[in-house]
Backbone bond lengths (Angstrom), bond angles and torsions (degrees), N, CA, C in turn:
res aa  C-N    CA-C-N  psi(-1)  N-CA   C-N-CA  omega(-1)  CA-C   N-CA-C  phi
1 M - - - 1.460 - - 1.549 114.64 -
2 E 1.423 110.11 -43.39 1.513 113.42 -177.78 1.468 109.43 -66.30
3 N 1.289 120.38 -23.58 1.586 118.93 -176.92 1.535 109.22 -74.89
4 S 1.404 116.14 -20.74 1.537 117.86 176.55 1.576 111.59 -85.10
5 I 1.295 118.99 3.21 1.460 123.03 -178.00 1.492 109.46 -109.25
6 S 1.354 122.04 122.70 1.361 128.66 175.46 1.424 118.45 -107.60
7 F 1.231 128.03 127.90 1.500 138.95 178.09 1.422 104.49 -111.18
8 W 1.330 119.14 108.16 1.471 124.19 -177.37 1.532 112.11 -144.24
9 P 1.241 123.35 155.82 1.462 124.83 -16.32 1.647 107.31 -71.82
10 N 1.228 116.27 159.30 1.457 121.14 174.89 1.520 109.86 -143.41
11 P 1.288 122.68 103.00 1.495 127.88 12.31 1.605 117.41 -66.64
12 V 1.291 114.02 150.21 1.434 117.45 -178.04 1.553 108.05 -120.10
13 N 1.329 111.80 147.16 1.498 121.67 172.09 1.518 115.21 -93.30
14 N 1.397 111.64 -64.93 1.374 123.42 -175.21 1.487 120.27 -108.66
15 N 1.265 116.57 -62.52 1.520 123.98 -177.32 1.491 110.65 -114.52
16 L 1.323 113.46 119.17 1.532 121.96 170.44 1.456 104.74 -86.02
17 N 1.401 114.64 120.09 1.559 117.76 172.15 1.471 110.28 -100.04
18 I 1.311 113.96 142.47 1.530 116.65 -178.80 1.686 101.16 -131.31
19 T 1.312 110.65 120.85 1.442 113.55 177.03 1.455 115.69 -126.70
20 A 1.374 119.34 144.86 1.420 124.47 -173.69 1.424 107.82 -106.24
21 K 1.378 122.49 119.54 1.367 126.70 175.47 1.463 113.82 -103.14
22 D 1.269 117.74 124.71 1.464 121.29 -172.81 1.447 121.62 59.21
23 F 1.342 111.36 24.47 1.448 124.27 -172.46 1.463 110.27 -147.89
24 G 1.275 119.29 134.41 1.491 117.46 177.68 1.602 113.40 -119.51
25 F 1.291 120.26 130.86 1.390 126.08 173.00 1.432 110.45 -80.91
26 S 1.226 114.56 150.84 1.478 116.43 173.01 1.511 110.85 -79.22
27 N 1.322 121.69 175.51 1.435 123.30 -172.62 1.491 111.44 -75.71
28 D 1.403 118.36 -2.87 1.482 121.37 -176.15 1.543 107.41 -93.53
29 V 1.294 122.25 22.18 1.446 119.33 -172.64 1.519 110.22 -74.39
30 S 1.330 118.26 144.50 1.399 125.29 -176.56 1.640 104.76 -144.07
31 V 1.374 108.79 145.28 1.479 112.15 177.55 1.616 108.36 -122.74
32 S 1.319 118.36 129.94 1.387 121.46 -176.97 1.592 102.85 -122.14
33 I 1.311 115.73 143.99 1.509 119.88 -177.94 1.538 102.68 -124.64
34 Y 1.345 113.10 132.12 1.453 120.67 -174.37 1.486 106.02 -121.95
35 D 1.326 121.11 147.28 1.421 124.63 172.18 1.574 104.68 -82.74
36 M 1.333 114.42 174.98 1.418 124.55 -174.44 1.468 112.73 -62.26
37 M 1.349 122.03 -22.10 1.414 131.67 178.83 1.462 111.42 -81.42
38 G 1.433 116.04 -13.22 1.519 117.35 178.99 1.574 112.94 96.19
39 K 1.352 114.79 5.16 1.462 117.08 179.49 1.526 107.59 -89.82
40 E 1.379 112.36 132.63 1.437 122.27 178.72 1.523 111.74 -67.94
41 I 1.340 115.79 116.38 1.537 116.45 -176.09 1.476 111.44 -97.46
42 L 1.348 119.39 -31.81 1.376 126.15 -170.84 1.552 111.17 -150.25
43 K 1.336 120.69 135.37 1.401 123.87 173.19 1.583 111.91 -132.99
44 V 1.252 119.47 132.78 1.435 124.67 -178.00 1.560 104.73 -131.43
45 S 1.448 113.41 130.71 1.395 111.65 176.28 1.614 107.10 -139.80
46 D 1.342 117.66 8.71 1.514 120.62 178.10 1.498 108.65 -102.84
47 F 1.317 119.45 94.32 1.541 123.49 177.38 1.486 112.27 -118.26
48 N 1.323 116.08 136.40 1.485 119.90 173.74 1.412 114.72 -66.64
49 D 1.381 116.61 -44.76 1.435 124.88 178.16 1.462 112.51 -123.35
50 P 1.397 115.78 104.25 1.485 118.84 -176.12 1.543 115.91 -63.78
51 N 1.460 117.85 -7.45 1.382 122.06 177.60 1.553 114.55 -99.37
52 A 1.353 117.20 -0.64 1.414 124.42 -175.45 1.439 106.59 -149.94
53 L 1.327 113.79 82.91 1.560 119.91 -170.78 1.487 107.00 -97.49
54 S 1.369 117.08 150.42 1.395 123.24 169.16 1.485 110.79 -143.02
55 V 1.353 116.13 132.05 1.350 125.39 -174.50 1.491 112.76 -118.64
56 D 1.297 121.16 124.59 1.454 125.22 179.90 1.515 109.66 -76.17
57 V 1.337 121.19 109.45 1.408 128.00 -178.53 1.499 112.95 -110.24
58 S 1.344 116.30 11.93 1.457 119.66 -177.45 1.519 116.08 -62.84
59 S 1.411 115.25 -24.63 1.497 117.40 -176.42 1.534 105.51 -83.48
60 L 1.190 123.54 -10.66 1.575 125.26 179.58 1.557 111.18 -71.28
61 S 1.314 117.84 146.79 1.406 119.87 176.72 1.540 105.80 -80.93
62 N 1.317 116.40 159.51 1.388 122.54 175.12 1.554 111.18 -59.26
63 G 1.273 110.00 136.06 1.503 112.48 -179.05 1.631 106.75 163.54
64 V 1.452 104.04 -168.87 1.454 111.98 175.94 1.572 106.24 -110.98
65 Y 1.457 106.76 140.43 1.464 116.88 178.95 1.443 109.77 -127.55
66 I 1.424 116.46 169.07 1.429 122.26 163.60 1.480 111.08 -115.67
67 V 1.228 118.99 127.64 1.394 127.33 176.92 1.458 113.00 -95.44
68 N 1.345 117.73 120.37 1.503 121.38 -178.31 1.579 104.95 -107.52
69 L 1.272 113.49 119.96 1.505 120.62 -179.03 1.587 103.02 -112.61
70 T 1.273 112.38 128.88 1.501 116.57 179.97 1.557 112.50 -145.78
71 D 1.368 115.41 141.18 1.507 115.93 -179.71 1.559 110.47 -119.58
72 G 1.430 114.79 16.88 1.391 115.13 -174.15 1.482 118.54 93.38
73 Q 1.304 116.58 -25.64 1.506 128.76 172.43 1.369 120.25 -105.31
74 Q 1.325 109.63 -29.95 1.571 119.41 -168.53 1.417 111.00 -144.91
75 T 1.270 122.37 151.74 1.446 127.46 174.09 1.482 113.18 -133.63
76 I 1.371 115.27 134.20 1.534 120.81 175.20 1.490 105.99 -122.70
77 N 1.305 113.72 139.10 1.487 120.46 174.32 1.466 106.44 -120.39
78 K 1.329 112.38 137.12 1.532 119.97 -179.97 1.578 105.99 -137.91
79 R 1.373 115.51 144.70 1.375 121.45 170.86 1.575 112.53 -87.86
80 I 1.318 116.78 132.07 1.547 115.95 177.03 1.519 102.57 -129.38
81 I 1.402 107.12 159.10 1.423 111.39 171.82 1.520 110.02 -125.57
82 K 1.425 109.36 131.73 1.544 119.92 -174.28 1.417 106.05 -95.52
83 E 1.380 121.42 122.89 1.460 129.49 172.44 1.396 113.08 -97.21
């Protein structure tokens, strides 16, 4: 399943895009972004299209973050770099 999920661009400047290929998320999808200390920095759960998500990360400082994507049934974690 993880191979069908794309997080791009990475490194990211303004908008992190998450797309699901050959896989559908439920409408309960949410994205949380954590710093490397495990503190939740940002959470978004209001998306128009759960299969083509975009998260504005422009307010984050440059660094490495963990993105947690969940739809209530499954969870995917990916590391991203904010430039």
